[in-house]
C-alpha positions as CSV (number, residue, x, y, z in Angstrom):
1,M,38.6,-51.1,-33.4
2,T,35.7,-48.9,-34.3
3,T,34.8,-48.2,-37.9
4,W,32.8,-45.5,-39.5
5,Q,30.2,-48.2,-40.2
6,D,30.0,-48.9,-36.5
7,F,29.2,-45.2,-35.9
8,E,26.5,-45.3,-38.6
9,H,24.9,-48.3,-36.9
10,E,25.1,-46.8,-33.4
11,A,24.1,-43.2,-34.4
12,P,21.9,-43.5,-37.5
13,D,20.4,-40.0,-37.2
14,L,23.7,-38.3,-36.6
15,A,26.0,-40.2,-39.0
16,P,24.5,-38.9,-42.3
17,L,24.7,-35.3,-41.0
18,V,28.3,-35.6,-40.2
19,R,29.1,-37.4,-43.4
20,A,27.4,-34.7,-45.4
21,R,29.6,-32.0,-43.8
22,F,32.8,-33.9,-44.9
23,E,31.4,-34.5,-48.4
24,A,30.2,-30.9,-48.9
25,N,33.8,-29.6,-49.3
26,K,37.0,-31.1,-50.5
27,H,39.5,-29.7,-48.0
28,H,39.4,-30.2,-44.2
29,V,41.8,-29.8,-41.3
30,L,43.7,-32.7,-39.7
31,G,45.4,-32.4,-36.3
32,T,48.2,-34.7,-35.5
33,L,50.9,-34.9,-32.8
34,R,54.6,-34.0,-33.6
35,R,57.4,-36.0,-32.2
36,D,57.7,-33.6,-29.2
37,G,53.9,-33.9,-28.5
38,A,53.1,-30.5,-29.9
39,P,50.0,-30.3,-32.1
40,R,50.3,-29.9,-35.9
41,V,47.5,-29.0,-38.3
42,S,47.5,-30.0,-42.0
43,G,45.1,-29.8,-44.8
44,T,43.6,-33.1,-45.9
45,E,40.9,-34.7,-48.0
46,V,38.7,-37.6,-46.8
47,Q,37.2,-40.6,-48.5
48,F,34.4,-42.9,-47.3
49,I,35.4,-46.3,-48.5
50,G,33.5,-49.4,-47.5
51,A,33.1,-49.4,-43.8
52,D,35.8,-46.8,-43.3
53,L,36.5,-43.1,-43.2
54,T,40.0,-42.7,-44.7
55,I,42.6,-40.1,-45.6
56,G,45.5,-40.3,-48.0
57,S,48.8,-38.5,-47.9
58,M,51.8,-37.9,-50.1
59,W,54.7,-40.3,-49.4
60,G,56.8,-39.1,-46.5
61,A,54.6,-36.1,-45.6
62,V,55.0,-34.9,-42.0
63,K,51.3,-35.7,-41.2
64,A,51.8,-39.3,-42.4
65,R,55.0,-39.6,-40.3
66,D,53.1,-38.1,-37.3
67,L,50.3,-40.7,-37.7
68,Q,52.8,-43.6,-38.1
69,R,54.4,-42.6,-34.8
70,D,51.3,-41.8,-32.9
71,G,47.9,-42.5,-34.5
72,R,45.9,-40.0,-32.5
73,F,44.1,-37.5,-34.7
74,A,41.5,-34.8,-34.7
75,L,39.7,-34.0,-38.0
76,H,37.6,-30.8,-38.5
77,S,35.3,-30.3,-41.4
78,N,35.5,-27.2,-43.5
79,P,32.6,-25.2,-42.2
80,A,32.0,-23.5,-45.6
81,D,30.5,-20.3,-44.4
82,E,30.0,-18.2,-41.3
83,T,26.4,-19.2,-40.9
84,M,27.2,-22.8,-40.0
85,A,23.9,-23.6,-41.5
86,A,24.7,-27.2,-42.1
87,G,26.9,-27.5,-39.0
88,D,30.5,-28.0,-37.9
89,A,31.7,-31.6,-37.7
90,K,34.7,-33.1,-35.8
91,V,36.0,-36.6,-35.6
92,S,38.8,-37.7,-33.3
93,G,40.3,-41.1,-32.7
94,T,43.1,-43.3,-34.0
95,A,44.5,-43.5,-37.5
96,V,45.8,-46.9,-38.7
97,E,47.9,-47.1,-41.8
98,I,46.7,-49.3,-44.5
99,S,49.9,-51.1,-45.3
100,D,49.0,-54.7,-46.3
101,P,49.4,-54.9,-50.1
102,V,46.0,-56.6,-50.5
103,D,44.2,-54.1,-48.3
104,L,46.0,-51.2,-50.1
105,A,45.0,-52.6,-53.5
106,A,41.4,-52.8,-52.4
107,Y,41.6,-49.2,-51.1
108,E,43.0,-48.0,-54.4
109,S,40.3,-49.9,-56.4
110,D,37.6,-48.2,-54.4
111,L,38.9,-44.6,-54.8
112,P,36.5,-42.4,-56.9
113,Q,39.5,-41.2,-58.9
114,P,42.8,-42.9,-59.9
115,A,45.3,-43.3,-57.1
116,P,48.2,-40.8,-57.3
117,P,51.3,-42.0,-59.2
118,G,54.0,-43.5,-57.1
119,P,53.9,-44.4,-53.5
120,F,51.5,-42.8,-51.0
121,H,50.1,-43.3,-47.5
122,A,46.5,-44.3,-46.7
123,F,45.0,-44.4,-43.3
124,R,41.8,-45.8,-41.9
125,L,40.3,-43.5,-39.2
126,E,38.9,-45.2,-36.2
127,P,36.5,-42.8,-34.5
128,A,36.6,-42.5,-30.7
129,E,34.4,-39.3,-30.7
130,V,32.2,-37.6,-33.3
131,V,30.7,-34.2,-32.7
132,L,28.3,-32.1,-34.8
133,T,27.6,-28.5,-33.7
134,T,24.7,-26.6,-35.4
135,V,22.9,-23.3,-34.8
136,E,19.2,-23.6,-34.1
137,G,17.6,-20.2,-33.6
138,D,19.6,-18.5,-30.8
139,E,21.2,-21.7,-29.5
140,L,24.1,-24.0,-30.3
141,L,23.1,-27.7,-30.5
142,I,26.0,-29.9,-29.8
143,R,25.5,-33.6,-30.6
144,S,28.3,-36.0,-29.7
145,W,28.8,-39.8,-29.9
146,R,31.4,-42.2,-28.4
147,P,31.5,-45.9,-29.2
148,G,29.0,-47.9,-27.2
149,E,27.2,-44.8,-26.0
150,D,24.0,-43.1,-27.0
151,V,24.2,-39.7,-28.8
152,R,24.3,-36.9,-26.3
153,E,22.8,-33.5,-27.0
154,V,23.7,-30.2,-25.3
155,R,22.1,-26.9,-26.0
156,R,23.8,-23.6,-25.3
157,S,22.4,-20.1,-25.7
């Protein structure tokens, strides 16, 4: 299991830049896998809670059912504008539902706003790859990280 905090420790220069992209806007895009293996994209919001990057979902939503069946996900930050001045962030890995009542209560207590009324789903996102793409002059700078590896940088013109 890899936490967001693990990523922060292994990539201390990259992690705050990626986090800033997800905190800059409320809405992002989550990719999940349907029962037949086809991709599905859904809007989502993210929260950084303790050591984890998390998402919530309405009870019984298709994205939640997708993640319960197959936890693989891809999360794309809202790029905000066409300049990509602050970059374009992506996280992929495995989502694990927070279902233990004690863990769920701790999650709810750490939310910046009250939890939604009634039941809901919450997932901890375990990153397997994090990528930040920025524009520097006439080049794209692509920085990527995987658990246990150094940050890689690729420049494309």
